C-alpha positions in Angstrom: 0.5 163.9 163.6 2.1 166.0 160.9 -0.4 164.7 158.3 -3.3 165.4 160.7 -2.1 168.9 161.2 -1.7 169.5 157.5 -5.2 168.1 156.8 -6.7 170.4 159.4 -4.9 173.3 157.9 -6.2 172.5 154.4 -9.7 172.1 155.6 -9.9 175.4 157.5 -8.4 177.6 154.7 -11.0 180.0 153.3 -13.7 178.2 155.3 -15.4 179.4 158.5 -15.9 176.3 160.5 -18.9 177.7 162.3 -20.7 178.9 159.2 -23.3 176.9 157.2 -23.3 176.8 153.4 -26.0 178.8 151.7 -28.1 176.1 150.1 -31.3 178.1 149.7 -30.1 179.9 146.5 -29.7 177.3 143.7 -30.4 178.2 140.1 -29.8 176.9 136.6 -28.8 179.1 133.7 -29.4 178.5 130.0 -25.8 179.5 129.1 -24.7 176.1 130.4 -25.5 174.6 127.0 -23.3 177.1 125.2 -20.5 176.3 127.7 -21.1 172.6 127.1 -20.9 173.1 123.3 -17.5 174.9 123.7 -16.1 172.2 126.0 -17.4 169.6 123.5 -15.6 171.4 120.6 -12.3 171.2 122.6 -12.7 167.4 122.7 -13.7 167.3 119.0 -10.3 168.9 118.2 -8.6 166.4 120.5 -10.3 163.4 118.8 -9.7 164.8 115.3 -6.0 165.3 115.9 -5.6 161.8 117.4 -7.2 160.1 114.4 -6.4 162.2 111.3 -2.6 161.5 111.0 -2.7 157.7 111.7 -5.3 157.0 108.9 -3.2 158.6 106.2 0.3 158.3 107.6 1.6 157.1 104.3 0.3 160.3 102.6 1.9 162.5 105.2 5.2 160.6 105.0 5.3 161.0 101.3 4.2 164.7 101.3 6.7 165.9 103.9 9.4 163.4 102.7 9.9 161.9 106.1 9.6 158.3 107.4 6.4 156.7 108.8 8.0 156.7 112.2 8.3 160.5 112.1 4.7 160.8 111.2 3.9 158.6 114.2 5.5 161.2 116.4 2.8 163.7 115.3 0.5 161.6 117.6 3.1 160.6 120.1 4.3 164.2 120.7 0.7 165.2 121.6 0.5 162.4 124.2 3.9 163.1 125.6 3.2 166.8 126.1 -0.2 165.9 127.6 1.4 163.6 130.2 3.8 166.5 131.2 1.0 169.0 131.5 -1.1 166.6 133.6 1.8 166.3 136.0 1.9 170.1 136.3 -1.8 170.3 136.9 -1.6 167.6 139.6 1.3 169.3 141.4 0.1 173.0 141.2 -3.4 173.6 140.0 -5.5 171.9 142.7 -4.3 174.6 145.1 -3.7 177.4 142.7 -6.9 177.3 140.7 -6.9 179.8 137.8 -10.6 179.4 137.3 -12.8 177.7 134.7 -12.5 180.7 132.3 -8.7 180.7 132.2 -8.7 176.9 131.5 -11.1 177.4 128.6 -9.2 180.4 127.2 -5.9 178.5 127.4 -7.5 175.6 125.5 -9.1 177.8 122.9 -5.8 179.7 122.2 -3.8 176.5 122.0 -6.3 175.0 119.5 -6.0 178.1 117.3 -2.2 177.9 117.5 -2.2 174.2 116.7 -4.4 174.5 113.5 -2.5 177.7 112.5 0.8 175.7 112.6 -0.8 172.8 110.6 -2.1 175.3 108.1 1.3 176.9 107.7 3.0 173.5 107.4 0.6 172.5 104.6 2.0 175.3 102.5 5.4 173.7 102.1 6.8 170.2 102.1 9.8 171.4 104.2 7.7 172.6 107.2 7.1 169.2 108.9 8.6 170.6 112.2 6.0 173.4 112.2 3.3 170.7 112.1 5.0 169.0 115.0 4.9 172.3 116.9 1.2 172.3 116.3 0.9 168.9 117.9 2.8 170.1 120.9 0.2 172.9 121.3 -2.5 170.3 120.9 -0.9 168.3 123.7 -1.8 171.1 126.1 -5.3 171.0 124.7 -5.5 167.3 125.3 -4.4 167.7 128.9 -6.8 170.6 129.8 -9.8 169.6 127.7 -10.2 166.1 129.1 -9.4 167.4 132.6 -12.3 169.8 132.3 -15.0 167.1 131.6 -16.0 166.3 135.2 -15.9 170.1 136.1 -18.2 171.1 133.3 -20.9 168.8 134.5 -20.6 169.5 138.2 -20.1 173.3 137.9 -22.8 174.2 135.4 -25.5 171.5 135.4 -28.2 170.5 137.9 -28.1 167.1 139.6 -30.3 165.3 137.0 -28.2 166.5 134.0 -24.6 166.0 135.2 -24.1 162.6 133.7 -25.8 163.6 130.5 -23.5 166.6 130.2 -20.5 164.4 130.8 -21.7 161.9 128.1 -22.3 164.7 125.6 -18.9 166.3 126.3 -17.0 163.0 126.0 -19.0 162.4 122.7 -16.9 165.2 121.3 -13.9 162.9 121.1 -16.0 160.4 119.0 -17.2 163.2 116.7 -13.5 164.2 116.2 -12.6 160.6 115.6 -15.3 160.3 113.0 -14.1 163.4 111.2 -10.4 162.3 111.6 -11.1 158.8 110.2 -13.2 159.9 107.2 -12.2 163.4 106.0 -8.4 162.8 105.4 -9.0 159.2 104.2 -11.4 160.2 101.5 -9.7 163.5 100.5 -6.1 162.4 100.4 -6.1 158.6 99.5 -6.4 156.9 96.2 -4.2 159.4 94.3 -1.1 157.4 94.0 -1.5 157.2 90.2 -0.9 160.9 89.7 2.6 162.2 88.7 4.6 163.5 91.6 4.1 167.2 90.8 0.4 166.8 90.4 0.1 164.6 93.4 2.0 167.1 95.6 -0.2 170.0 94.5 -3.3 168.0 95.1 -2.3 167.0 98.6 -1.1 170.5 99.4 -4.4 172.1 98.3 -6.5 169.6 100.2 -4.4 169.9 103.4 -4.7 173.7 103.2 -8.5 173.3 102.8 -8.8 170.9 105.8 -6.8 173.0 108.2 -8.2 176.3 107.0 -11.6 175.1 108.0 -10.3 173.9 111.4 -8.4 177.2 112.0 -11.6 179.2 111.2 -13.7 177.2 113.6 -11.1 177.4 116.3 -11.0 181.3 116.0 -14.8 181.4 116.2 -14.8 179.2 119.4 -12.0 181.4 120.8 -14.2 184.5 120.3 -17.2 182.8 122.0 -15.0 181.7 124.9 -13.8 185.3 125.4 -17.3 186.7 125.2 -19.4 184.1 127.0 -17.4 181.8 129.3 -17.1 182.8 132.9 -15.6 181.1 135.9 -19.0 179.7 136.8 -22.7 180.5 137.1 -23.8 183.2 139.5 -25.5 180.6 141.7 -24.6 176.9 142.1 -26.9 174.6 140.0 -27.2 171.9 142.7 -27.0 171.3 146.4 -23.8 169.3 146.1 -22.0 172.1 144.3 -23.2 174.6 146.9 -21.8 172.4 149.7 -18.5 171.8 147.8 -18.0 175.5 147.3 -18.6 176.2 151.0 -15.6 173.9 151.9 -13.3 174.9 149.1 -9.6 175.2 149.8 -7.9 178.6 149.4 -4.9 178.8 147.0 -1.5 180.2 147.9 1.1 181.8 145.8 3.9 180.5 147.9 5.7 177.8 145.9 6.9 175.8 149.0 3.3 175.8 150.4 1.9 174.7 147.1 4.4 171.8 146.8 3.8 170.8 150.4 0.1 170.6 150.0 0.4 168.9 146.6 2.7 166.2 148.2 0.1 165.6 150.9 -2.7 165.5 148.5 -0.8 163.0 146.3 -0.3 160.7 149.4 -4.0 160.9 150.2 -5.1 160.1 146.6 -2.7 157.2 146.1 -3.9 155.5 149.3 -7.5 155.4 148.1 -7.5 152.0 146.5 -11.0 152.4 145.0 -10.0 155.6 143.2 -6.8 154.1 141.9 -8.6 150.9 140.7 -11.2 153.0 138.9 -8.6 155.1 137.2 -6.6 152.0 136.3 -9.8 150.5 134.7 -10.3 153.7 132.8 -6.7 153.4 131.5 -7.4 149.8 130.5 -10.4 150.8 128.5 -8.5 153.6 126.8 -5.5 151.3 126.0 -7.8 148.8 124.3 -9.3 151.5 122.3 -5.9 152.9 121.2 -4.6 149.4 120.4 -7.6 148.7 118.1 -7.4 152.1 116.4 -3.6 151.8 115.7 -3.7 148.2 114.6 -7.0 148.1 112.6 -5.5 148.5 109.1 -2.8 145.9 109.8 -5.4 143.5 111.3 -7.6 143.9 108.2 -4.6 143.6 105.8 -3.5 140.4 107.5 -6.9 138.7 107.5 -9.0 140.0 104.7 -7.8 138.4 101.4 -9.8 140.9 99.2 -7.6 143.8 100.4 -4.8 144.3 97.9 -3.2 147.7 98.8 -2.3 149.9 101.7 -4.7 152.6 100.7 -7.6 150.1 100.5 -6.8 148.7 104.0 -6.7 152.3 105.3 -10.1 153.1 103.8 -11.7 150.0 105.2 -10.1 150.6 108.6 -11.4 154.2 108.6 -14.9 153.0 107.7 -14.9 150.4 110.6 -13.4 152.9 113.0 -16.0 155.5 111.9 -18.8 153.1 112.8 -17.0 152.4 116.0 -16.8 156.1 116.9 -20.5 156.6 116.0 -21.4 153.8 118.4 -19.3 155.5 121.1 -21.0 158.8 120.6 -24.5 157.3 120.9 -23.4 155.0 123.8 -21.9 157.9 125.9 -25.1 160.0 125.6 -27.4 157.1 126.3 -25.3 156.1 129.3 -25.4 159.7 130.6 -29.2 159.9 130.3 -29.6 156.5 131.9 -27.3 157.4 134.8 -29.2 160.6 135.5 -32.5 158.8 135.6 -31.6 155.6 137.5 -28.4 156.5 139.4 -27.2 152.9 138.8 -23.6 153.9 138.2 -21.8 150.7 139.0 -24.3 148.5 137.2 -24.0 150.5 134.0 -20.2 150.4 134.2 -20.0 146.6 134.8 -22.6 145.9 132.1 -20.8 148.1 129.6 -17.4 146.6 130.4 -18.7 143.0 130.1 -20.4 143.9 126.8 -17.2 145.4 125.5 -15.4 142.1 126.3 -18.1 140.1 124.5 -18.0 142.2 121.3 -14.2 142.3 121.4 -14.5 138.5 121.2 -17.0 138.9 118.5 -14.6 141.0 116.4 -12.0 138.3 117.0 -14.4 135.7 115.6 -15.3 137.9 112.6 -11.6 138.4 111.8 -10.9 134.7 112.1 -13.8 133.8 109.8 -13.0 136.8 107.4 -16.5 138.2 108.0 -16.6 141.8 106.9 -20.1 142.5 108.0 -19.4 141.0 111.4 -16.4 143.2 111.7 -18.5 146.3 111.2 -21.3 145.2 113.5 -19.1 144.0 116.4 -17.1 147.3 116.3 -20.2 149.4 116.3 -21.5 147.6 119.4 -18.1 147.6 121.0 -17.9 151.3 120.5 -21.4 151.8 121.9 -20.5 150.1 125.2 -17.1 151.8 125.2 -18.8 155.2 125.3 -21.2 154.0 128.0 -18.3 152.7 130.1 -16.4 155.9 129.7 -19.3 158.0 131.0 -20.1 155.6 133.9 -16.5 155.5 135.1 -16.2 159.3 134.9 -19.3 159.6 137.1 -18.2 157.0 139.6 -14.9 158.6 140.1 -16.5 162.1 140.6 -19.1 160.6 143.0 -16.5 158.7 145.0 -14.1 161.6 145.4 -16.6 164.3 146.1 -16.0 167.1 147.1 -12.5 166.9 145.8 -11.4 169.4 143.1 -12.7 168.0 139.8 -9.7 169.5 138.0 -7.4 167.2 140.0 -9.6 164.2 139.3 -9.8 165.0 135.6 -6.0 165.4 135.5 -5.5 161.9 137.0 -7.8 160.4 134.3 -6.1 162.4 131.6 -2.7 161.3 132.8 -3.6 157.6 132.3 -5.3 158.3 129.0 -2.3 160.2 127.7 0.1 157.6 129.0 -1.8 155.0 127.2 -1.7 157.1 124.0 2.1 157.4 124.4 2.9 153.7 125.3 0.5 151.8 123.0 1.9 153.2 119.7 5.4 152.2 120.9 4.4 148.7 122.1 1.5 148.0 119.8 3.7 147.1 116.8 5.8 144.8 119.0 2.7 143.0 120.3 1.2 142.7 116.8 4.4 141.1 115.5 4.7 138.8 118.4 1.0 137.7 118.8 -0.5 138.4 115.4 -4.0 140.0 115.1 -5.8 137.0 116.7 -3.5 137.1 119.7 -3.8 140.9 120.1 -7.6 140.8 120.0 -7.6 137.8 122.4 -5.4 139.7 124.9 -7.7 142.7 124.6 -10.8 140.6 125.4 -9.1 139.1 128.5 -7.9 142.5 129.8 -11.4 144.0 129.4 -12.9 141.0 131.4 -10.3 141.7 134.1 -11.2 145.4 134.2 -14.9 144.4 134.5 -14.2 142.0 137.4 -12.2 144.7 139.2 -15.1 147.2 138.8 -17.6 144.7 140.1 -15.5 144.1 143.2 -15.3 147.8 144.2 -17.5 149.5 146.7 -17.4 153.2 145.7 -19.1 155.9 147.7 -21.7 158.0 146.0 -21.2 161.2 148.1 -22.5 163.7 145.6 -25.7 161.7 145.0 -26.2 161.4 148.8 -26.0 165.2 149.2 -28.4 165.9 146.4 -31.0 163.5 147.7 -32.3 166.0 150.1 -32.5 169.8 150.2 -33.2 170.1 153.9 -30.4 168.1 155.5 -26.7 168.1 154.8 -25.2 164.7 155.7 -21.7 164.3 157.0 -19.3 164.2 154.2 -15.9 162.4 154.6 -13.4 162.5 151.8 -9.6 161.9 151.6 -9.2 165.7 152.1 -11.9 167.2 154.3 -14.7 166.3 156.7 -17.8 168.5 156.9 -20.0 167.8 159.9 -22.3 170.9 159.6 -26.0 170.0 159.8 -29.0 172.0 158.8 
């Protein structure tokens, strides 16, 4: 009874039960592409900072005169802060929504702070902790930027462009990965032969160049965010967004009220098994990605006899991972376009998941037979279907939970992604030592097959798609939070 009363209270806040949503005024604005470009840049920064330190961890350790484990914490601290920020979002922000503009401004400022810290740290070998502070700031970016992905598509784009927008936005992570895997590896590696003083000056100058460019771009994006980004378009771009806005839940500044509502919302979410399974599958896909990225150089060094040095294995690993990220970029966009045209959300997710498992097995076979070309080809195709699976899962989750707050949904996804980014580096080395490269890749293949089976067994609801199919009738919408029975 108490939960029913709370649900009724949440539903009626800021919503006249006798009023009908205004669905006659729907419009699309060209500024949506600029907003998408800004949101994509946020994820480029996330992808770059995930990748750039791991590829040349030996260079960072030598330059800052710290251990390799300390360099690992440049990545781990980002994930740890992101997990904490996601918890804050899940507890507070669904019912105290600061608005899309505030989220974007916060992200832009934190990116500028992060690259400013990295630039300052590059000036002296004794400023490693300043670089760590930059990664703490980037942890906030990671939490908010990935959380914004489903909101960007739903808030700014018409019904036949939402999945495409999600695919393009997620592609920003792959662009950042490509830059992170290539730029540091080619600018900073292969200089071990230089005397210590010359090597130090060489690394310092190139680090300053890298982060000066990043800081300049971040300041430009901050300016564009201040000038152009608003809380949303003047009119909703789709019928589903118009309906969702008509049943939005009003925020409250009272802390006890916020915590009470958040607790109830948490209970509702965790009892939706389909949602939890989808998010779990998303976390599995992300974990497999992180495992391969972190272990790639070790896998190659252990199985390719032509590799004779650490820098050589790092370069080849960066090349393979660059091809992988390029495949992910293309796959995410292709998947988005395909989903917008066919609406076959589950079919695309299952097909992409099964293909990932197949090409993971193909990479295992290439490693076992010392086939370099096969390693490149299987990783490119694995990355392609990884990007496709990401986009499809994002859309299925948003469709199933409509009209729930996209920020809350994005925070759940980001929580699992960040948790994977925190746990995998800690356990990946243990797994590699215990199972060797063949065992790790075999385990990855099996887990991906399991995730695919789980997705195929689900029966998600496509509520947003159902609303958008007609402009004359609003069907009944039942979600874990609200029930709208108005008809037109």
